[in-house]
SERO-4910 file (N, C-alpha, C, O; in steps of 0.05 Angstrom, whole numbers):
BEGIN
 pado doro    nc1    nc2    nc3   cac1   cac2   cac3    cc1    cc2    cc3    oc1    oc2    oc3
  Met    A   2673   2294   2442   2668   2321   2434   2655   2322   2406   2637   2337   2402
  Asn    A   2664   2305   2388   2654   2304   2361   2624   2295   2361   2608   2307   2346
  Leu    A   2618   2275   2377   2590   2266   2378   2572   2288   2390   2549   2291   2381
  Gln    A   2582   2302   2409   2566   2324   2421   2560   2346   2400   2538   2357   2399
  Phe    A   2580   2352   2384   2577   2371   2363   2555   2362   2343   2538   2378   2335
  Leu    A   2557   2337   2334   2537   2326   2315   2509   2326   2327   2490   2332   2313
  Ala    A   2507   2319   2353   2481   2320   2366   2470   2348   2367   2446   2352   2363
  Thr    A   2487   2367   2371   2478   2395   2372   2468   2404   2344   2447   2417   2342
  Ile    A   2482   2397   2324   2474   2403   2296   2447   2390   2290   2430   2403   2278
  Ala    A   2445   2365   2297   2419   2351   2292   2396   2364   2307   2374   2367   2295
  Thr    A   2400   2372   2331   2380   2385   2347   2372   2412   2334   2348   2418   2332
  Val    A   2392   2427   2326   2386   2453   2313   2369   2449   2288   2351   2464   2283
  Cys    A   2377   2429   2272   2362   2423   2248   2333   2416   2254   2314   2425   2241
  Leu    A   2329   2399   2274   2302   2391   2281   2286   2415   2291   2262   2417   2284
  Leu    A   2298   2431   2307   2283   2454   2318   2278   2475   2297   2257   2489   2299
  Ser    A   2295   2478   2278   2291   2498   2257   2276   2487   2233   2273   2501   2213
  Ala    A   2268   2462   2234   2253   2449   2213   2269   2448   2187   2258   2454   2166
  Cys    A   2294   2442   2188   2310   2440   2164   2311   2412   2154   2309   2393   2170
  Thr    A   2313   2409   2128   2314   2383   2115   2340   2384   2099   2344   2402   2083
  Ala    A   2357   2364   2102   2383   2364   2089   2389   2337   2076   2377   2317   2083
  Gly    A   2408   2338   2058   2417   2313   2045   2445   2317   2034   2453   2340   2028
  Lys    A   2459   2295   2030   2485   2296   2019   2487   2274   1997   2474   2254   1999
  Leu    A   2504   2280   1977   2509   2260   1956   2539   2256   1954   2555   2275   1952
  Tyr    A   2546   2231   1955   2574   2223   1952   2578   2207   1927   2559   2193   1918
  Tyr    A   2601   2208   1915   2608   2191   1893   2635   2178   1899   2650   2187   1917
  Thr    A   2642   2157   1884   2668   2144   1887   2686   2153   1865   2679   2151   1841
  Asp    A   2709   2163   1872   2728   2172   1852   2744   2147   1841   2740   2125   1850
  Asp    A   2762   2152   1822   2777   2131   1809   2794   2115   1828   2800   2091   1822
  Ser    A   2802   2127   1850   2819   2112   1869   2802   2099   1891   2813   2087   1910
  Gly    A   2775   2100   1888   2758   2086   1907   2751   2102   1932   2738   2091   1950
  His    A   2758   2127   1933   2751   2144   1956   2723   2157   1952   2715   2164   1930
  Leu    A   2709   2159   1975   2684   2173   1974   2689   2203   1974   2705   2213   1990
  Val    A   2675   2217   1956   2678   2246   1953   2650   2259   1956   2631   2250   1944
  Leu    A   2649   2279   1973   2624   2294   1976   2619   2311   1951   2635   2328   1944
  Ala    A   2597   2306   1936   2591   2321   1912   2572   2344   1918   2576   2366   1908
  Cys    A   2552   2339   1935   2532   2360   1941   2523   2357   1970   2521   2335   1981
  Asp    A   2518   2380   1982   2508   2381   2009   2486   2402   2009   2492   2426   2007
  Val    A   2461   2394   2011   2438   2413   2008   2422   2413   2034   2420   2394   2049
  Glu    A   2409   2436   2038   2392   2440   2061   2370   2460   2054   2375   2481   2042
  Phe    A   2346   2453   2062   2323   2471   2057   2309   2475   2084   2306   2456   2099
  Val    A   2300   2499   2089   2287   2506   2114   2259   2517   2108   2257   2536   2092
  Gly    A   2239   2506   2120   2212   2516   2115   2192   2495   2124   2188   2490   2148
  Leu    A   2179   2483   2104   2159   2462   2109   2172   2435   2105   2178   2428   2082
  Pro    A   2178   2420   2126   2191   2394   2122   2177   2375   2102   2191   2361   2088
  Ser    A   2151   2376   2101   2137   2358   2083   2141   2366   2054   2138   2349   2036
  Val    A   2149   2391   2049   2155   2400   2022   2185   2400   2017   2194   2393   1995
  Asp    A   2200   2407   2038   2229   2409   2035   2242   2383   2028   2263   2382   2015
  Lys    A   2230   2361   2037   2242   2334   2030   2243   2331   2000   2261   2318   1989
  Phe    A   2223   2343   1986   2223   2341   1957   2243   2360   1944   2255   2355   1923
  Ala    A   2248   2383   1957   2268   2401   1948   2296   2388   1950   2312   2391   1932
  Val    A   2301   2374   1972   2326   2359   1975   2328   2338   1953   2349   2335   1941
  Glu    A   2307   2323   1949   2306   2302   1929   2313   2313   1901   2329   2302   1887
  Tyr    A   2301   2336   1894   2305   2349   1868   2335   2357   1866   2348   2351   1846
  Ala    A   2345   2371   1885   2373   2381   1884   2393   2357   1883   2412   2358   1867
  Leu    A   2388   2337   1899   2406   2314   1898   2404   2298   1872   2424   2288   1862
  Ser    A   2380   2297   1860   2377   2284   1835   2393   2298   1813   2406   2286   1797
  Leu    A   2390   2325   1812   2405   2340   1792   2435   2336   1796   2450   2333   1777
  Cys    A   2444   2336   1821   2472   2332   1828   2481   2304   1819   2502   2301   1807
  Ala    A   2465   2284   1825   2472   2256   1817   2475   2254   1787   2494   2241   1778
  Lys    A   2457   2266   1772   2458   2264   1743   2483   2278   1733   2495   2269   1713
  Ser    A   2491   2300   1745   2515   2314   1737   2540   2298   1743   2558   2296   1727
  Val    A   2540   2286   1766   2563   2269   1775   2567   2246   1755   2590   2240   1747
  Val    A   2546   2233   1748   2548   2210   1730   2556   2219   1702   2572   2205   1689
  Arg    A   2546   2242   1693   2554   2253   1667   2584   2258   1666   2597   2256   1645
  Lys    A   2596   2264   1689   2625   2269   1691   2641   2244   1693   2665   2245   1695
  Gly    A   2627   2221   1694   2641   2195   1694   2645   2183   1721   2659   2163   1724
  His    A   2634   2195   1742   2637   2184   1769   2616   2163   1775   2596   2161   1761
  Lys    A   2620   2148   1796   2601   2127   1804   2588   2133   1830   2600   2143   1849
  Leu    A   2562   2127   1831   2546   2130   1855   2544   2104   1870   2546   2082   1857
  Gly    A   2541   2105   1896   2535   2080   1911   2507   2071   1904   2490   2086   1895
  Asn    A   2502   2045   1908   2476   2033   1901   2453   2047   1915   2431   2049   1903
  Glu    A   2457   2056   1939   2436   2069   1954   2428   2097   1943   2408   2108   1951
  Gln    A   2444   2108   1925   2438   2134   1914   2431   2133   1884   2425   2154   1873
  Lys    A   2432   2110   1872   2426   2107   1843   2397   2114   1837   2391   2121   1814
  Tyr    A   2379   2111   1856   2351   2117   1851   2348   2147   1842   2329   2154   1828
  Leu    A   2367   2164   1851   2365   2192   1844   2367   2197   1814   2358   2217   1804
  Leu    A   2379   2178   1799   2382   2181   1770   2356   2177   1756   2353   2186   1733
  Lys    A   2337   2163   1769   2312   2156   1755   2290   2176   1761   2268   2174   1751
  Ile    A   2295   2196   1778   2275   2215   1785   2270   2235   1762   2288   2246   1751
  Asp    A   2244   2239   1756   2236   2258   1736   2237   2286   1749   2220   2292   1766
  Thr    A   2256   2302   1742   2259   2328   1754   2246   2351   1738   2253   2374   1741
  Ser    A   2227   2343   1721   2213   2364   1706   2194   2379   1725   2185   2367   1745
  Ile    A   2190   2403   1719   2172   2420   1736   2151   2432   1718   2155   2435   1694
  Pro    A   2128   2440   1730   2108   2453   1713   2118   2480   1702   2134   2493   1715
  Ala    A   2107   2487   1679   2115   2513   1667   2102   2535   1683   2080   2533   1693
  Ala    A   2116   2557   1686   2105   2581   1698   2084   2593   1680   2085   2587   1656
  Pro    A   2067   2609   1690   2048   2623   1672   2063   2639   1651   2085   2648   1656
  Cys    A   2050   2643   1628   2063   2658   1606   2074   2685   1615   2060   2700   1629
  Gly    A   2098   2690   1607   2110   2716   1613   2120   2719   1641   2130   2740   1649
  Lys    A   2118   2698   1657   2128   2699   1685   2149   2678   1689   2153   2660   1672
  Phe    A   2163   2680   1711   2181   2659   1720   2175   2651   1748   2163   2667   1763
  Trp    A   2182   2627   1755   2177   2618   1782   2194   2633   1802   2218   2634   1799
  Asp    A   2181   2644   1822   2195   2655   1845   2180   2644   1869   2160   2631   1867
  His    A   2191   2649   1893   2179   2637   1917   2151   2646   1922   2134   2630   1930
  Glu    A   2145   2671   1916   2117   2680   1921   2097   2667   1902   2076   2658   1911
  Leu    A   2104   2666   1877   2086   2653   1857   2082   2623   1864   2060   2613   1863
  Ala    A   2104   2610   1870   2102   2581   1876   2085   2576   1901   2069   2558   1902
  Lys    A   2089   2593   1921   2074   2590   1946   2044   2595   1941   2027   2580   1952
  Asn    A   2038   2616   1926   2010   2621   1920   1997   2599   1904   1974   2591   1910
  Glu    A   2011   2588   1885   2000   2566   1869   1996   2541   1887   1977   2526   1883
  Tyr    A   2015   2536   1905   2013   2513   1923   1989   2517   1942   1973   2499   1946
  Gln    A   1986   2541   1954   1964   2546   1972   1937   2545   1958   1917   2539   1970
  Asp    A   1937   2552   1932   1912   2550   1916   1906   2522   1906   1886   2518   1893
  Gly    A   1923   2503   1913   1919   2475   1905   1927   2469   1877   1919   2448   1866
  Gln    A   1942   2487   1864   1950   2483   1836   1976   2466   1834   1983   2457   1813
  Leu    A   1990   2463   1857   2015   2447   1857   2013   2427   1879   2002   2432   1901
  Ser    A   2024   2403   1874   2027   2383   1895   2050   2390   1913   2066   2408   1907
  Lys    A   2053   2376   1935   2076   2380   1953   2102   2375   1938   2122   2390   1941
  Arg    A   2102   2354   1922   2126   2347   1906   2133   2369   1887   2156   2378   1885
  Glu    A   2113   2379   1871   2118   2400   1852   2128   2425   1866   2146   2439   1857
  Tyr    A   2115   2432   1888   2123   2456   1903   2152   2453   1913   2168   2471   1911
  Gly    A   2159   2430   1924   2186   2425   1934   2206   2427   1911   2228   2438   1915
  Tyr    A   2200   2415   1889   2218   2416   1866   2222   2445   1857   2244   2453   1850
  Leu    A   2200   2461   1857   2202   2489   1850   2219   2505   1869   2234   2522   1861
  Val    A   2216   2499   1895   2232   2513   1915   2262   2509   1909   2277   2528   1909
  Ala    A   2270   2484   1904   2298   2478   1897   2305   2491   1871   2327   2502   1868
  His    A   2288   2489   1851   2293   2500   1824   2299   2530   1826   2317   2540   1814
  Ile    A   2283   2544   1842   2286   2573   1846   2312   2578   1861   2328   2595   1853
  Asp    A   2316   2564   1883   2340   2568   1899   2366   2562   1884   2387   2574   1890
  Leu    A   2364   2544   1865   2388   2538   1849   2392   2557   1826   2411   2554   1810
  Gly    A   2374   2577   1823   2377   2597   1803   2370   2587   1775   2380   2598   1755
  Leu    A   2352   2568   1773   2346   2556   1747   2320   2567   1735   2314   2561   1712
  Ala    A   2305   2584   1749   2280   2594   1739   2285   2615   1717   2302   2632   1719
  Val    A   2269   2612   1696   2271   2631   1673   2242   2639   1666   2223   2626   1673
  Val    A   2240   2661   1651   2214   2670   1642   2202   2650   1622   2216   2642   1604
  Glu    A   2177   2643   1627   2164   2624   1609   2155   2639   1584   2139   2657   1584
  Gln    A   2167   2630   1561   2160   2642   1535   2137   2626   1524   2138   2602   1522
  Cys    A   2116   2640   1516   2093   2627   1505   2086   2638   1477   2092   2661   1472
  Ser    A   2075   2621   1461   2067   2630   1434   2041   2647   1438   2028   2644   1458
  Pro    A   2035   2664   1418   2010   2680   1420   1985   2663   1425   1967   2671   1439
  Asp    A   1984   2639   1413   1961   2621   1416   1959   2612   1445   1937   2610   1456
  Met    A   1981   2605   1458   1981   2597   1486   1972   2619   1503   1957   2615   1523
  Gln    A   1981   2644   1497   1974   2667   1514   1944   2671   1513   1932   2677   1534
  Ile    A   1931   2669   1490   1902   2672   1487   1888   2651   1504   1869   2658   1518
  Asn    A   1897   2626   1503   1884   2604   1517   1887   2608   1547   1869   2601   1562
  Gln    A   1910   2619   1557   1914   2623   1585   1898   2646   1596   1891   2647   1619
  Asp    A   1892   2665   1578   1876   2689   1587   1847   2683   1591   1832   2698   1604
  Lys    A   1837   2661   1579   1809   2654   1581   1801   2643   1608   1778   2637   1612
***
């Protein structure tokens, strides 16, 4: 029964084009603990980067708290999770990110990272100096 349930979940994910990932750490007593369980639905070629971004942030948080990751997940600590700045006076939202991606201004990786960044509630208004505002208006 359990295998049938897992097969059903996997089929639903494939049909709905969802991309998912989980991050586990080892606690002090040696038990595996689920730290993060993420899923993005949309464009699988972009969503894989959204999962990577979210799991990388989670991994860095877990390690800062003193927990240990398995060797197969340590690569997440080395990922550069920086994202491009939003235009002056704006913040990244799904519409702006999608438009920038469709206009060729963002790579698949950048777009995926932005999707996760937005979904995680991390987007803020980009504050720019007056000099930067003048340069962007040109």
